[in-house]
N, C-alpha and C positions, 0 to 999 in steps of 0.2 A: 504494500500500500504506500502511496506517495503521501507521507505524513505532512510534508511541508505544504502541499497543495490543500490538504484538509484543514490545517490549522493556520494558514497564512491569512489571518484577519488583522485589520489595523489595530484592534483592541489588544489582541495577544502579542502582536509585534511591539506595541507600546509597553506592555508589561515586561517583556524581555529586555527592551531598551533601558527602562528604568532600573531593572535588576542589574544590568551591566554597569550603569552609572553608579549604583550603590555598592557594587562589588559583591553581589549576592547570587548564589545559585537559585534558580527558579524553575518550577516544573508545574505543568497541569497534570492532575492525577485523578485516580478513582473512576467514578461512574461515567464521566464525560469521555475518558479514554476508552473504556469498555464499549460504550455506545457508538463510538467512532468506528470500531471494528464491526459492530453488529448493524451498522447503518440505521440506527435508531435515533430519532430526534431527541436532543437533550439540551436543556437550558441551564442546568446546574454545572457551572464551571468552577472546580476547586483547584486552587493554586497553593502549592507548598513552597515555602521559602526557607532556605537554610539560613536562618537568622530571624529577624522580627517580621512576622506576617502583618502585624498592625502597622509598622512603619512603611512597609511596602504598599499596603492599602491606602494609607494617607497620601503617599506620593502619587499613586495612580489617580486617586480622586482629585487631587490638586491639578494634575495635568489634564484630566478630562474636562475640568472647568465647570461652567454653569449647568444647572439642572442635574448635577451629580449628587447622589445621596450616599453618605458614608455612615455606617453603623459599626461601632467598636464594642467588642465584648471582652474587656480586659481580664475578667475572671478566667475565661477560656483561651485567651491569647489569640482570638480570631477577630476578623473584621470583614464587613461586606460592603461592596461598592455596587451601586445601582445607577444606571443611566439609561432611560428608555427601557428597552427590553433586555439590555445587557445586565447580567448579574454575575458578579465575581465574588467568590469566597476565598479569603486569604488566611493561612495559618502557618505558623513556624513549624519546621520539621521537629518531631519529638519522639521520644521513646516512652513506653508506659510499663508500669508494673501494677499488680492488683493484690488486694487482700481478699481473704476467703468469703467474707460476709458482704461484699459490695461489688457492683459492676463498675463503680466509678474509679478510674485509674489514678495512680500517682504519676504525674506527668513531669518529665524533664526535657530540656533541650536536647536535640539529637541530630543525626545526619539523615540524608535522604534514605540510606539503607535502613536505619533505625525506624524511620517513618513507614517505609513499605513493609517492614517486618511486623508492624503492629496492626496491619489492616486485616479485615475479616476473611476475604476470599482472594484467591489468586487472580481472578478476573477483575478485581477491584484494586489490585496492588501493582498496577502498571503506571508509569509516568512518562511524559514527553517533555523534553527540555525546551525552555523558552529563551535561554541565553543565545546570543548571536552566533558564537563559535560552534554550538552544537544544536542549533535550532531544529526541532522536529525529530531529534534522535529519541528512540524508544528505550526506556529502561524497564526490563522485564525479568526480575530476579527469580521468579517462581514458575515460569512458563505459563503465564496467564493466556498467552496467545494459543498455546496448545490446548488448554482447557476450553477456550472459546470454540476452537475447531471441533473438539470432541463433545461439546455441549455438557460440560461437567462443572459442578459446584464443588470446590475443594479449598481447604484452608491452607495458607502458606506454611504454617508451622504445625506442630502436633495438635490435632483437633481436640483432644481431651483437654489440653491446656487452654486452647482458644475458647472452648465452650464453657469450661469451668470458670475462667476469668470473667467472661461476659456472656452469660446464658442467653441474652437477647439474640445473640448471633445464631442460635439454633432456629429461632423464628425467622430471622433474616435469610438463613440458608434455604428454608422451605419457601419463603416468599420469592426469592430470586429464582429458584427452580420453577416455581409456578408461573411467574411473570415471563420468563425467558423460554420456557419449554425445555429446560435442562434437566439432567439427572443429578442426584447427589452421588458423589464419589463414595465407594464402599466404606472406606475408613471414616469418612465424614458422617455417613449415615449411622454407622455403628457407634461413633462417639456421641452422637445425639441421643441414641438409645441409652448409653451408659450414663450420660449426664443430665437426663431429662428432669430429674428431681430438682436440679439447680434452678429451674424456671421459677421456683417459688420466691426468689429474691427480686424478680422483675416486677415492676409496677403494672397494674392492670391497664393503665393508660397506654403504656408502651406496647403491651401485647395487643390491645385493641387496634392500635395504629397499624401494626403488621397484619392483623386479620383483615382490616379494611382494604389494604393493598392486595391481599390475596383475593378478596371478594371481587375486586375490580379487574382481575386478570381475565384473559380470554376464556380459560377453562378453570374456574375457581375450584372445582371438585378435586383437581390434582393436589392442591395445597392441603385440603382437608384430609385427603387420603394419606398424604405424607405425615400429617399430624397424628393420624391414627396409627400408622405403621411404626412410627418412632416412639409411640407411647406418650406423646405430649397431650393428645386430645383429652383423655379423662382428667388430666391435671388442670387444664385451662378451660374446659367446657364439658363437664360431666353430663349435663343434660343431653347434649348431642351424642356423646358416646353411648348413652343409655338406649339410643334407637337401634343399636346394632343387635343382630341375632334373629333367629327364626325359631319360634316355639311350635312344636308339632303335638297335636292331640287327636287321638282317634284317626290317625293318618292324614290329618288336615293341618296344614301350616299356613302362616300368613307371609306376606312379602317382607323382606328385610327392609325396614323403614329407613335405615341409615343410607343404604345404597340408592333406594328410591329417592330420598331427599336430595342426594348429590346429583342425581339425574335431573330432577326438577330444577335445581340450581343452574346446572349447565344449560338446560333448555331455556331458562329465563335469559341467561347471558347471551345465548345465540339469537333469541328473538329480539333482544334489545339491539344487538349489533346489526341485525338485519334491518331493523327500523331506522337506525342511524344511516345506513348506506342508502336507504330509499328516501328518507325524509330528514336529511341532516339539519336543516334549519329549524324545523318544528321540534325535533327531539332535543336539539341543543338548547332551545329556549326552555323547554320543559325541565331539562336537567338542571339548568342554571337556576331556575326558580325553586324547584322542590327537591333537587338531589335524588330523584327517584331511581336512577340507575343503581346506586349503591343500596338504597334502603328497600327497594323491591327485591333485590337479591337476598338481603337479610330476611325479608318476609318469606322467600322461597325456602331458605335454610330452616326457618322456624315454623313453617306451615303445619307440620305434623309433630311438633315438639311435645304435644299433649298426649300422643298415642300410648306411650308406656303407662301413663297413669289411668288411661281409660280402657285399656285392653281387658277384654272379658271373653269367656268361652260360653257359647250358647249351643246346646246340642243340636238345635235345628238350623240356626244360621251360621254356625261355626265361629270363627274369631270376629269379634266386633270391637269397634273403637268409638262408641257413641259419645257425642258431645266433645270429641277431642279438639275440635276447633275452639270451642268455648273455653275448655281447660287450658289449651295452648295460649289463647289470648290473655288469660289471667297470669300466665307465666312470663309473658314478654316483659312487663315492667321490672320484675325481679331479676330477670336475666340481664337486661340492659343496665340496671343499677350495679349488679355484681361485676359485670364486665367493663364498667365505666364507659358505656356507650351513652349517647345523649338522651337525657330524660325530658325531651321536649316534643315538638310536633313530629319529629322524625320517629320517635318511639311510638307515638300515637298512630302514625301512619302504618307502621309495621303491625302494631296490635290490631288495627282495623282489618288489614289484609288477612292476617291469620284468622280472625274471627269470622270473616265473610267468605273465606275461600271455598267453603262447601256449598254456599248458597246457589251459585249458578249450576253446579253439578246436580244438586237436589231439584233444582228448577226444571232441568231437561229430563229428569226421570219422571216428573209429573207432567200434567198438562201445562203448557206455557201460557198461563193466564195473564191478562193485562194487569190485574191487581198485583200479582207476584212480581212482575217486572217493574211496575211502578215503585214498589217497596224497595226492591234492590237498587234502583236508580237513586231513590231518596237516601238510602243508607250509605251507599258508596260515594255519592256526590261526584266531585271532580276526579276521583280516583277510580272510576268505573273501568276505564280502559286498562289501567294497570291491573285491576282485579281480573279482568278477562284474560289478559296476557298470562297472569299467574295460573289461571285455570287451564289455559291451553298447554302451558308447560307441565302441568300436573298429570297430563295424559301420557303415561309411560308403559302402557300395556304392550305386550308383544303380539297381541291379537289385532291384526291390521283391520279387520272388519269392525271390531269394537272401537278402535281409534277413529276410524272414519265416521262411525255413527256419532261419537261424541263431538267431533269437529263439525259435523253436519248440524247437530242440534245447537251447538254454540252459535253457528251462523244464523240459525233461526232466532235465537235469543237476541243476538246483536241487531238483527233486522227489526225485531219488535221494539227494542230499545230506541232505535232511531225514530221509528214511527210515533211512539208514545212521547218521546222528548219533544219532537216537533209539534205535536198536537197539545200536550198537557204541560210542558215546561216544568217537569217534576224535579229535575236535578237541582239540589240545594234550595228547593223552594221553601218558603215560609207560608203558613196559612194566610190567605188574603185578608182575613179579618183577624187583627191582632188582639192581644189582651186588653189594651187600653180602649179599643173600640167596643169590645164586649162589655166592659164595665160602663161605658157611656150609654150604650144602647139599652142595657138592662138595669141601669142605676145600681150597680153592685160596687161594693168595696173590694179591695184585693182579698181574695180567698181561694180555696182549692177548687171551688165551682168554676171559676174563670179558667183555670188550667184544664179542667175536665172538658169544658165546652170547646176550648181551642184544640185539644187533642181529638175530640170527636169530629171536628171540621176537617182536620188533617187526615184522619182515617177515612172519612167519606170521600175525600179527593183521591187518596191512594187506591181506594177500592172501586173507584169509578162511579160512585153514587151521584156525585155532582162534579161539574167541570171546575178546573182551577181558575175561577174567576170571582171577582169581588162580590158582584150582585148575587150570584148563585150561592156563595158562601154565607152572605148576610141573610138570605132567605132561609137557608138551612138552619142557621143559628136561631132565627125567630121560631122555627118549627120546634127545635129542641127546647127552647125556653118555654114555649107554650105547653109542651108535653110535661115539663117539670114544674109547671105552675109558677114560673118566674116573671110572667107578664100577663 
């Protein structure tokens, strides 16, 4: 590869020129170098200086001039320079040592070799010189290039020491393998198995960050399978590990819910990617507003989380999982809290998806009535398309006729949704007669009767008894009031 052609940018040339003026060795390192070989876009440019990274950053920021933002983090010996879309991270070369009870290293100044030795994986331990006399030269002490070619995640040093010192690197190994479609080197895999209990010293926030990156990969199931195979899964997410296994009674077994769940997760990811390729602008707008790409994947992962608690044997029906959606929805807030995932509208979105994911399936097994579709539209609101995508992804049967029957019925449900929404404007509707108007019309003070009347109007609209119009709702209210002796 012609490194000089790839890195010959005015900004990096400037960094190298300033390094020469200051008499410092300077290298671009880590993920940016890795992604250069993989032809992946990368905006994170990390620069290692054999000397003061902060002084280097200050010099670069001064030379770049106006509209340049400099952030200095003296505690960590790092600094960041931003100008427009350019973002450079500077750090001095260092060596690290660890104590048994913490992943936070003891840091000392070091050489470039020291700095590369401390890095997590060989593919992240390559450097490219920015100094004029050796501009574009690759430093690859651990054959990171070879591991890129073989698609292997491997630690530069003894993996047992690497993972014991910083157990978060076990999660990072699995995350990189998932994101890049790589395999874990045999010794690396075995060392994760041996050191898996060390994950207990890592904060839940850092684990959640790695899990979210796994979830946003093209095939997130690969990460969860590696977490399972290495023994990390029951330590970080026992509720998901509890989905594993098949119980057989009287010759009848149920599907393995764990593998079914991962299939649904991959199906959601594939459907989302397909939607992006067909409607990039619409999906991008939706993602930026509600972050649904990530959180719908979490809903897919959790959609059957209540099955172990609801599993029962019925001699006639076989294995049943009654109300598992309701049980699972109640589990979502506790899981999010324990895993330090956000306890806000994102959690509520996942909880709602888990709660409602059986509704369209139950709907197509019965007669598709207008009333049932109205209620589904009302309860799902703006998330109805996401819910239907999740339901499509939940069809994992190997019986092609059964799969086609479900898809055909879902198309029927969708068609009826469109017709009813155009006619009745049900999605996110509020009864056209509100509580204040009810009190004024019937001369009532605030009381439970007002809420009951408002709810009755809502039900009448959802059941198709009256249209979703103010005058019809007002007339229906007066009928109810007369029947109750309120007027």
